[in-house]
N, C-alpha and C positions, 0 to 999 in steps of 0.2 A: 840246517838253516832254521833259525828261530822265527817266531811270528813277525818280529820287526824286519828281519831280512826279507821274508816273503813279501811283506807289504811294500818294502822299498823296491823290490824287483818289479812288482805289479805297477807301482807308480812310474818307475823308469820306462816300462813298456808303454804305459799310457802316454808319457811324454813323447817317446819315439813315434808312436802312431799319430799323435796330433801333429808332430813336426812334419812327418811325411805328408799327411793330408794337407797341411797348410801350404807346403811347397807346391803340391800338385794342383791345388785349387786356386791359389793366388800367387802365381809366379811374379807378377809385376810389383808385388808389395815388397820384394827384396828379402834377402836372407835374414837380416836383423829383425824385420817385422814378423816374419814367419816364426823365428825362434822365440821371440817374446810372446807371440800368440800361443804357441804350444806350451810354454812354461806357465802362462797365465791360466791355462785350463788343466794343469796337471793334477790337481787335487780331485780325487774321485768324488768327494763330498761336496765340493763347491764348483764342479765343472760347469762351464757355460755350454749351451748347445753348440755342437760342432756344425761347421759348414753354413753358418748363418750368412745369407747373402748380404753383401755390403750395399749401403745406400748408393744411389747413382752418383750423388755429389762426392762421396768418399772415393768411389772408383775413379772418377774424373781427377780428383786431387792426387790419387796415387799414380795415375798415368802421367800427370804433369810432373810429379817428382821423378818418375822413371826417366822421362825425357830430359829433365834438367840435370840429372845425374850423369848423363852421357852414356848410360847403359843401353838405351834403345838405339836401333839402327836407322829408323826413319819415322816419320810422323804421319799417322792417320788420326787426326784429331777426332774426339768423340762427338763433336757437334758440327763443325765446319772444317773442310779440308784446308790445310795450310800450304804455304808456298813450296815446301819440300815433300809433298805428298805425291806418289806416283799417279794417283787418280786425278790430281790437279794439274800436274805438269804434262805438257805434250810429250809424245815419244821423241826420242832423239832424232836428229837429222844428220846422219853421218855422211862424210865425204868419201866416196868409194876409193878415190885415189889415196887418201890418207889411210884407209883400211888396208889396201893392198900393200902400202909401204910398211905399215906396222906388222902385218903378217910376215913379210919377208925379213924385216930386220929383227923382230923379237921372237918369232916362232920358226923362222926358216921355212915358211910355207908359201907356195905360190899356186894360183889356180883361179878358176872362175867362181864368182860370187852370185848366187841366185837368191833373191829376196824370198823370205818365208813369212807366214802369218805371225803377228805379234800385237798384243793389245796395247801395251805401254812401253815395250822394248822394241828393238829392231833385231831380227834374226836373219841369218844368211846361211845357205848351204855352200860350203866350200869344197869344190871338186879339184883335187890335186892328183898328180901322177901316183902318189903313194896311197891315195884313198880319199874318203870323204870325212869332213869335219863339220861341226856347227860353230859358227861365229855369232856370239851374242853381244850386242851393244846395249847396255842397261840404261834405263831411265835416269836422267840426271839426279833424281831424288834418292836413288839408291847409292849408299856409301859403301866403304870397304867392309863395314861390319855386316852388311847384308850379304855381300858376296862370300865373306868368310863363313857366315852361317850356312849358306848353301853348300859350299865346298866341304866344310866339316861334316855336314849331314850326309852327303854322298859318300864320303870316306867311311863314315860310321855304318851306313847301310851295307856297303860292300864287305865290310869286316864281319858284320853280324850275319848277313844272308847273302853270300856271294852270288847266288843264282838269280837274285832279283835283277831285272834288266834296267839298270839305271846308268846314266852316262858318267864319264869321268872328266875332270878338268885337266886339259893338256897344259903343262907348265911352259913358260917361255924358256928360251935357251939358257937364260941365267937363273932359272928356278922360280921365277915369280908366277903367281896364279893369274894375274890380270895386269892391265895397264890402262892408262888414261888416254882418251882420244878427245879431240875437239871437233864438234860438228860444224856444219856450214853456217849455223846460226850463232856460233861462238860459245855455245854451252858445252860443258865438259861432261863426259860420261866414262864409266868404267867398261871395259870390254874383256872378254876372254874367249878361249877356244875350247870346245868340248868334243869328246868322241862322238861319232855318228852312230845312231841306232836305226837299223833297217826296219821297214814296215810302213803301214799306212794307218790313218785314223779310222776307227771302225764306224760303220753306219748303224742305224737302229736294226736293220735287217741282219747284221752280223751277230747280234746279241740274242741268240736263242737261250732257253733256260740253262743249258749246260754251260754256255759261255758266260752267262750272268753269275752262275755259281763260281766259276773260275775267277771272274772279276772280283767277287766278294772275297775269295781266298787270297787273291793278290793284294787287295786293299788291307786285309788283316795282316798279311806278312809284312807289308810295308810299315804298318803301324807298330808291329812287334819289333821290327828292325830299328825303329826310332825310339823305342820305349826307354832305353837307357841313355838317350842323347840329351845333352844340355848345352846351352850356348847363351851368352849374355844378350845377344840380339834377338833371341826367340820370343821375348816378351813384348816386343813392340806391338802396339795396337794397330790392326788393319781393319778396314771396313768390311772385308770379305770374311772375317771371323764371325760366324753367325751367333756366337755367344754374345756378341756386342750389338745385336740387332736393335735393342731399344735406343742406342745412341744415334741411330739413323732416323729417328722419328722426325727431327726438324726438317728432313728432306721430303717429307710428305707433301709439302706445298708445291714441289716440282712435279709430282705425279699427276697424270691426267685425272680430272675430276671424276670421270666415270669409274676409274680403277681405285680411287683413293679409299672408299669405304671398305673394299675387300682387303687392301693392304693394312688398313688401320685395324680391322678386326683381327688380323694375324698378330699385329703388334700388341694389341690389348691382351689377347690370350697368352702371348709369349711372356709378357710381364707378370701376368697373373698365375700362369700354370707352369711355365718353364723355368723362369729365373729362380724361384725359390728352391728348385730341386737340382739345378745344374751344378751349383757349387759343390755339391756332395759327391759328384761322380768323378771317375778316373780322368786325369788330365795329363797331357804330355805334349811334346812337339809332334805335329802331324803334317802330312803333305798338304791337305786342305783344298785340293783341287783336282781330284782324280776323275776328270771329265774325259769324254771321248777325244776332245781336242788335245789332251795331254797324255794320251795313251796310244801306242802303236800296236798293230796286230799283223799277222801274216795271212796268207790266203785261207788258212784253216781257222781263222779268228782267234788264234792263240796269241796271248799278249807277248810282244817282243820288246817293248820299250815303255818306260815311264819318264816323262819329261816335265819341264817347267815346275821348279820348286819355288817359284816367286811368291806364292801365297802361303808358304810354310809359316806356321806360328805355333805358339803354345796355347792350347785350348782343351776343352773337354774332348776326350777320345770319340765320344758318340757324335760329335759335330762332324768329324771326318767321315764317319759311317754315313751320316745323313747326306752330306755333300756328294759322296761317291754314288749313293743310291739315287739321289735326285737327278744329278747330271747324267749319270749313266743311262737312265731310262727316259730322259727328255726326248721329245720328238715322236713319241709313240702313244697311241690311244690306250693300249693295254698295259702301260707302264706300271700302274698301281697294282695290277694283278700279278706282275712279275717281281715286285719288290721282295716278296718272301724268298725268291730264288737267290737274289743277291745276299740277303741276310743269312740264309742257310749256309752259303759258302763262307761268309765272314765268320759266322758262329762256329763253324767246324774248325777254325784255326784259333780264334780268340772268342771264347764264349761271352756273349753279351749279358751283362747283369740286368736283373729285372728293371731297375730304375733307368737304365740306359735304353732298353727296348721300349719302355713306356714313353720315351721322348722322341723316338725316331720320326714319327709322322709329323710332330710339331716342328722338329728341326728341318725336315724336308720342306715344309711350308715356309719356314723362316728363310731358307736358302732362296726360294723363289721370290719371296718378298724383298730380300736384300737385292736381288738382281733387278727388280723393278725400281726400287728406290735409288740405287747407284746409277742405273742407266738414266733415269729421269733427271737426277741432279747433274750428272755430267753433261747431258744434252742441254740443259738450261744454262749451266755455267760456262761450258766450253764449246757449245754449238754442235757437238758430235759425241757419240758413244757407240760401241758395238751394240747392234740391235738384238739383244738377247731378251728384252723385256716382254715381247709378244708371246714367245713360247713359255716364259716363266709365268706370265699371267694366265695363260691357257692351262698350264699344269696346276697352278694354284687353284683355279676354278674347279678343275676335276677333283682335287683333294677336298675342297670345301663342299662340293656337291655330295660327296660320300660322307663327309664328316671326319674330323681328325680323331675323335674318340673311336669311331667305328673302324677307321684304318688301324689305329693302335690295337684294337681287339683282333682284327684280321691278322696283323703281323705277328702278334703274340701267339695266337692259336696256330698259325701256320708253322711257326718255329717250334712250338711245343709238340705238335702232332706230325710234323714233317710232310704236311699236305698243303702246298701253296694254293692260293685262291685260283678259281677257274679263269681261264681265258676263253673268250667266246667271240664269235662274229656272226653276222647275219647277212642275208641277201637283201634284195630290194623290197620295198613295201609294195603291196598289191593295190595301191591306189595312188592317184596323182595329187600333188599339192595344188591348192586353189588359193586365189586371192581372198583376203578376209571378207570383203564386201560380197563377193560372189558366193562364198561359203555361207555367209549369213542368209542370203536370199534363198539358196538351195535348202538350207536347214529349215527355214520357215515353210517352204513349200512341201517338204517331205516329212518333217517331224512335227509340224504344227507349232503350237504355242508352248512347248516345253521350255521351262525357265532356264535362262543362262545367268551365271554369276556375274555381278558387277555391271554398273551402268554402261561401261565400255567393255564388252566381252573380251576375254583373253583368248587369242588364237594360238593354241599350244601345238608344238611339233616334236617336243622331246622332253625327257626328264631323267635326272640322275641324282641320286642321293636326296638331299632336301631342296633341290632346285628344279624348277620347271623352265623350259625354254620356249619362247614364243617365236612366231614368224619374225624375221628380221634379226634374230639372235639375242633379243633381250631375255635376261634370266630373271626369274621370280623366286624369291625365297618362299617355300611352301610351309606355312605355319598353320595350315588348315586341314589338310587331308590325312585322316587317321588310318585309312585303309592300307597304304604302303608303309607298314610299321617299320620296315628296314630301310625305307627310302625307295625312291623310284629306280627301277631297272637294276635292282640289286643283283650283282653277278652270281651269287649263290643260287638265287631263285631262278634267274634266267637259265643258268647252266642246268639246274635240276629239271626244269620244265622242258627245255630243248632236248636234253638227253633222253628224257622219258618219251616225248612225242616222237623222237626218231627211233624208239625201240618198240613201244607198245602203249596204246591208250584205249582202254575199253572199260566196261562197267564191272561193278563189284560182285556180280553173280558168278564170275569166273574166279577160280582160286588164284590169288596173286599175293605177293609179299607186301606191296605198298600200302593197301588199306589196313592190313593187320598191323604192320609196323607203326603206322600213324596212330591207330587206336591205342596200341600199347603205350606209345610215348605220351599221348594225351592223358591217359589214365594215370601215368606215373607222376603227373604234375598236379593231380586232383586228390582230395581227401579219399581215404580208403573206402568209404561207402559207395563211391562211384566205380562201377565195374562194367558198364556198357557204353558204347559209342555208336551213334547213328550218323552217317556222313551224308550231307546234302550240299546244295550249291550256293546258298546265300543266307544271310542273317534273317531275312523275311521268312524263308522256307524253314529255317531252324526254329524260329519262334512259332510259326504255324504248326509245326510238328510237335513242339512242346505243349502247345494248347490242346492238340488232339490227344496226346498221352495223358494230360491232366484230366480231360473230360472222360476218357476211357477209364482212368483209375478211380475217379471220384463219383462219376455219374451225375455231377453237377454241371451247371451251364453258366454260372456267373463269373465275371472277371473283374479284377481291380487293377488300376494303373494310376500313375501320378498324373497331375492335372494338365501337363503339357508334354507328355511323353511321346516318344516315337519308337515303334517296335517293328515296323515293316509295311509292305505295300499289298499283301494278300488281303482278302476280305476279312479273314480272321484277325490278322495282325493290325489291319486298319482300325478295327474296333478298339485296340489297345493304344492307338496313336492319336490322341486328341489334337496334337500339333497339326495333323492333316485334315481335321474335320471341316475346317472353314466355317461356313454358316450352317452346316448340317447338324441335326439333332444328335445327342448322345445315344448310341445304341442301347436298347432297353436292357440288355444283359450286363451292361458295364456300370461300374461305380468308380469315381475319381477321388483321389486324396491329394492334399497338398504335399509337395516334396519337403524334405528337411530344409529349414528347421520347423516345418509344420508340426502340429500336435500329434503325439504318439497315439492318441485316442482315435484318430481318424480311420485307421485301418479296421479295428474291431467294429467301429460304427458302420463302416461300409459293408463289412461282412454280415452284420445283423440286418442291414437293409436288404441285402441280397436274399438272405434266408426268409425274411418277411415277405419278399416278392415271390417266393417259391422257387427261386433259381439255385440257391445254394452257392457255395464258393468252389469253383474248379481250380482257379489259379490266380496268382498275382504275379505280374511281370515287372521286374525292377532293373533298370540300368544303374549300376553301382555308382556312377559319377553324375547321374541325372543330367546328361548332356543337354537334351532338348528343353529341360525345365530351367536351364540357366547355369548349369554346372554347380553342384552343391556338395560333392563329396569332399573328404570322407565323412560318412555319417553312420558309423558302426552301431551306435545305440539305436538309431532310428530303424536301420535295416534289420537288426536282430529282433527288435520289438515287432516289426511288421511281419517277419517270418513266423514268430511265435503266434501272433494273432491269426494269421492265415491257417496255421496248423490247428489251432484251437477250433477254427471254423470248418475243419475237414478238407481244406484245400492244399494245393501245392505252391511252394514258393519257387519261382523260376528266376534264376540269376542271369539276366541278359548281359553277357560279357562281350557283345559285338563291339561296342565302343570302349568299354572299360577294361577289356582283357588284353592278353599278350604283353603285360608289363606296363600298360599305360599309366598306372598309378605309382609305379616305382617301389611299391611295397611287396608285391607278389605278382606272379603271372596273372592272377585272377583277383578282382577286387573283393569278391565275397570271401575268399580265403583270408585276405588281409584282415577282415573284420570278424572272422570265424562265424560267418552267418550260416545257419543250418539250411542251405538251399537244397531243394529236392531234385531239380533239373538245372542244367547249365547250357546255355546256348552261345555258340561262337559264330562269327561271320567272316566276311572276306578278308579282314586283316590276317586271318589264319593262313592265307596263301599269298600275302603281300599284294593282294589285288586280284590274283587268279581266283576264279569262282570256285570256292570250296568253303564249307561251313559244317557245323556239327551240333548235335545234341548229346550231352552226356548225362547219365543217370544210373540209378541202381537197377540191378536185374529184376527186382520185384515190381518195378514200375514198367520197365521197357519190355521184358519178355512176354508178359500177358498181352501187351498192346500188339506186339508182332504176331503172336499166335491168333489174336482175334481179328486182325485187319489185313494180313498178308501184305504189309507195307513194303514198298520198294521205290527207290529213286534211281532212275536209269543211270545218270552220270553223277549222282551223289556218291563220292568215293571213287570217281574216275581216276585212272592211274596217274595221269599227269597232274591232276589236282592234288593227289596225295603226295606226289613228289615235291610240289611247291610247298605244301604245308610242312613236310618233314624238313625241308631246307630252312624254313622260317624258325621252327623249333630249335634246330641244331644251331643256327646262327645266334639266336637269342641267348642260348646257353653259353656258347663258345666266346662270344663277344661281351658277355656279362652286361647285356643291354639294360636289364632292370636296375642294376646298381647305378648306372650312369643316369638313367631317367630320374631317379630320386634326387641326385645332385643337381642336374641341369634344371629340373622342374623347380626346385627350391630357389635356384639362382634367378630363373625367369620370374617367379612371383615376387621376389625381393626387388628385382630391377624394375618391374612394372609398378610396384608400390612406390618406389623412389621417384620415378618420373611422373607419377600421377599424384604425388602427395599434396601438391599445392593446387590441384585442379578441381574446381567446384563441380565440374560436370561429370566427374568420376566418383560414384558413390561407394565403390569398394572393389578390391581385387581379391580373388580367391582361386585356389587351385589344389589339385591333387596329382602329383607327378606332372605329366605333360598334358593334363586336361585343365585349362586355365580360362577363367572368365573375368571380365571387368564390366561392371554395370555403368551405363552412360545415362545421365539424367539431364533435365533442364536445370541449369544452375539457379534460375530464379524460383522455380517451384519444387525442385527435387523429384519431379515425376519422371517416369521413363520417357526417353526422347529417342524414338526409333529413327527419326529423320537425321538427327545429329550422328547417331550410330552408323547409319548408312553412309553418311559423308565421310566418316572416319575410315570405314572399310574400303570405300572407293579411293580415298586419299592414300591409303596404304598400298593399294594396288598400283596407283600411279607412281609410287616410290619403290616398286619392285618387291613388295611383301604381300602375300596372300593370307588373309584371315577371313573369318566369317562372323555371323551374329546369330544369336539364339535367344531362347527365353520367351515367355508369354507376351512380353512387351516388345519383343524384337530389339531389345536395347542392351543386350549383353554381348560384348565382343568375345567371340569364340576363338580361342587359340589352342589348336589341337594338332600339332605337327607330327611328322614321322618321328619315330623314337630315336633316330640317330641324330636328332637335333642336338647341337652342342652349345657351349658357352659363347663361342664366336658368333653363332647364329642369334643368340639372345641379344647380343649387342647390336647386330644389324636390325633386328626387329624394333628394339626400343629407340634406336636412332631414327628409324622411319616414322615411328609413332610421334616422336617429338617434332620432327620436321612437318608432319601432317598438322599438328596443332599450331605450329608457328605460321604455317601458310594461311591459316584462317584469321590471323591478327587478333587473337583473343586478348582480353584485358588481363594481361599478366606481365609482370616484370621478369625477364629472363636474362640474367647475366651469367655467363659461364660456358663451359665447353659445348653443350648442345646447341645453344644459340649461335655460337661461333661457327658451328658446323654448316649452317644453312646458307645457301647462296643468297646474296642480297637481291638478285633478280627474281627470286621466288617469293619475296615478301612484299606486302603493300608498302608503298613509298613512305608512308607516315610512321612505319614501325621501325625503321632502321636509321641508325646514326653511327658515324665512325668518329672515334676520338683518338688522337695520338696519346699513347701512354708510355711510361718508362718501365713497363713490367713485362718480363718474359722469363721462362724457365728453361735453361739449356738442357736439352735431352729429355724434357718432360712433354706431356701431351700437347699437341697442336692440332686443331680441328678445322681451321678455316678452309673453306672451299669456294667462297664467293669470289667472283671476278674482281670485285672492287677491294678485296682485302689482300694486302700484301703479306701479312702474317698474323697469326692469331695470338692473343695473350692467353696462355693457359692460366686458369683460375682454379683454386681449390676451395672446397667448402670448409669453413672454419671448424676445426676439431676433427676433421675426417682425413685419414691418411690416403694420399694419392696411391693408386689410380681409381679410388672410388669417386666417380665423377658425375654422379647423378644430380639432378636439380635440387636445390634447397633454398632456404631463405637468405643465407649469407654466403658470399663468395669473396675470397681474398686473393690478391696476387701472391705468387709464391716466390718470386725472385726479382732481381732488377737487371734490366739490360735495355739500353736506349734504342730507340728507333723502331719499336714494334707498333702495331695497330690492332686495336680490339674492336670487335663488333658486339654491341649489346642490343638486344631487342627490347625496346621500350615503347609499347603502344601509347599513342598520345593521351588516350583516356586514363592511362595508369601513371603518367609521369608525376602526378601530384603525390603519389604514394611511393615514389622511388626510394626516398630516404629511409622508408620503413623496411625495404626489401633487400637492400644491398649494402656493402660496406661503405663507410663515409667517403673514401676516395672515389669510388665509382659513383656514389649517389651525387656527389658534388658535380661530377661531369654530366650526369644525367639531367640534373637541374639546369645546366647551361643550355 
C-alpha cells in the first residue's frame, strides 16, 4: 500500500471513530446529524475539537426536533413538564373489575390482585393457581414506544447475560405484549403482565462491604448487557437523567429557601465542571435507577431480581454508576466511606476510565440535587410527591461537608490502591449538652474573659469537612479555620487516631515505628539539607524550640519579626508576636520590620541595630504568607533577601510554616520551598495532625545535634504515638488526594470571584491571596483609611448568613479567608453569595441589577432599596436566583460580553432571552437612583427611573 493508501485508511479510521463518538455522545441529534458531524471533522489537519458540549439552546432545539419527528416515546421537557410527562400526570386509577376481566380474557389468568408500590404507575401482585405474576398498569403518558423499549431491552439483556435476574414480559394468548385499559377516571393506559421475581428489597443493614461489591458487579453486568442495545425511544429526555441536571434549574424556585443555596451550588459546579467533560465519555442505554427499591435480595443479601426499567435512557455510562452508588448507599451515615466498595465491584467487571471516575462524586451530588428539585416541583405543581428529598438533602450535605474534590480523590485513591476509606463509629460523649445561655454563663465563670468569636457567639456541636454544625442544626461554612487542613472530622485522621489510641499511646523515648516513620516522611518533603526532626505538641512549642536552637547555635540574643506577626503564646514566642503585645512595650531584644511590600533594606538595618545594642542576631521568624500582617504572600524576593540579610548578620532564618504549610499556598507543601528560600529551621504546627496536638521542628544535623547534646532536650508527648498517627494520616491523604494541586485551582477561583464581586465597591481596597490564604482590605469609602468597624460588621454579617471568616492585619480591617484545604469551587460560590448578601443588607449606595441582587430576600432589605418591575425577559434553562417571598421568578441577566455562567457583578447587565410573565428584582438604593442610567442597560435603567 502506497502513502496515499495509508493516508486514506487513517482518515477512514478517523471518520469511523468520530462517527462512533458522535452517536454515543449525542444520540438525540439523529443519525444524519451524527454522520455529518463525523465527516465534517474527518480531516486530520482541519479537525475541530471532539466532544465539544452543545450550547443549552442547541440541545433544547435538538430535543424539540426529536420529539417533533416522532422518534421519542414521551416528553420530559427541558424547562417545564408538559401534559404527557409521567412526572406531570397522576398515576392511573384502574378499575379492578376491568383488570380481572382483561387478565382472564387476554392472558387466561385468574387470581388475587395485591397492590404494590409505584411512583407513577400502578403495580399489582397477581397470585394464581399456577404461580405469581406482576401486573403493571403504566402512566397514561407512556405510549407503545416506551413499552417496546423496555420489552426489547429485557430480551436483549437475557440474550447477552442470561444469568442476570430480570423479568420477562408474558405475552397475551394472541401474542401481544400489552393491551389498553380504561381507568375509572376515563384515562387510558397500557398494561402488561410480567414474570414474578422472588425476594425482598434490601435495607441498609443488608449491604455490608461484600454485598456492596456484588451490587457494583451486578450494576456493571447490567450495563455490559445493554452496551450493544439500541432503540429509537431510548433518546427521549427524562428529568431523572442526571446528565440533564442544568435543565432543572428553573425548578429551583420550588425548593425550600433554606435548601436552595446548596442545590444551586451543585448546579453551578455541574455546569462549570461536569458539562464540559461529560460529552466526551462513554454513553449507551442504561437502567438509570438501580436503587434498593428496584432490587430484590434473598436472606443472604444476594441479588435475586432487578426491576423497574421505567427510567431507562441513553446517557453517559458513568451516570448509571453514580445513580446506583448514590441510591444504594442512601440512608446510612457511613455511605460515603463505602462508595469505594461499590466502585471496586463495578470496576472489576467494567473498568472505569479516569475521566469517568473523576465525575462520580459530582454525579452522585447531581442525583441528590435532582431528587430535591423534582420533589419540590411536583409538590408545588401537583400537591404531592414521594418524600425522597429529605434524605437526598441530608446525603448532599454530607458530600459537600467533605467536599466533592476530596471525595473524588478518595474514590480514585481507593480504586487505585484497593483500600477503601475507613468506616468508624464512636460511643457517647463524656459531657452533657447545655443550653447556649447556660453555657455562656458557665464559661464566663470558669474560663474568665477569654475571647469568643463574633458578636453573637456560635455554639458548635459538630463538624464535618468544610462545615461546622451549631446547636439547633444550623450549618456554617468554615472559611476561617486553617488547622483542620483536611476538613473537620476527616475519617482518615479519626481512624488513625482511634486505632492508635486503642493499641498504644506513649512517649517517644520508647522505640516505636510511628515517630520514626513520621520523621522520615516529613524529611522526604523537605530540601536535602534537612535531616533531623524534633516532634512537639504545638506551633508555639515548635517556634519556642527553634528559638532555643538558634540561640544555642549563634550565641546571640536578638530576634527579628514582622511588624504585626504572630508566632505563639510562650514567653519566647510572645516576643515575636507584636499582634499580641497590646499596649505593652516592645521587648528589648526584638526588632520589627514591615512585611512585604516593605523595603528590602529593613532587615539588614534591624540586624545592624541589634549588633549595635550588643545583642547580635539569633533568628528571624517569618510566616511565609504573613497571615497576621494582613496576608501578603507570595513574596519570594522579599523572603529570600531577608534570609540573606539574617545570614550575613550571623543569625538563622526560621520558616514558620504553621499557617503557610501543608499545601496552603498551592505551590508546594511548604511556602519557603516554593520560593527557594534558604531557611535554616522549619516549624510546623497543629495542621500537621488536622487539629490533633502535634508539631515539629526540622533542621540540619549540624544545628540540631549539638543542641540535643548540650541541653538533654525532651518533650514528654512530643511525638506521642497517637499524634504521630494523626500526622501520618494527614501526609498520606494530602498526597493521595492531590490536595495541593486542587488548592492552587480553587484558590485562584476564590481570588477571582472575590475581585469580581468587590470590583465596584469603594470600601474594598484590594483582594490578594496565595492559594487558600486570602485577604481583602476594608476601608472607609470616604477617606480610604482602614475601617475595622465596617470589617467587623461584615464578619458578623457573614456569620449570620452561615459563613465563618475572620479579620486580621494591624488595622483589623483585612477580611481573613483561610479555610480547610478541601474547600472547593462550590464553597467559593456559597462564600461570595453570602458576602454579596451581607453588603446588600446594609443598603449601600450601589446599583445592583443581576443575579446576586435577585438572590436576596426582599424581606432582608431596607424597604427603600427594593422595587419589583414586570419584565418580559427570562432565559429558559439558564440561571434563576430569586429566593424572596415577594418574587415569583427571577430574570436571569448576563453581563455584556461575558459568557454565562460567569455571573458576578459588573457595570452592565443585559437580559438574555424573551419570555413573558417573569418578574425581576433590582436593588436600587434611593440615593443612587439618579445614577441608575450610568450603571445598567437602557431597558433596565428606564424602569429604574420610573
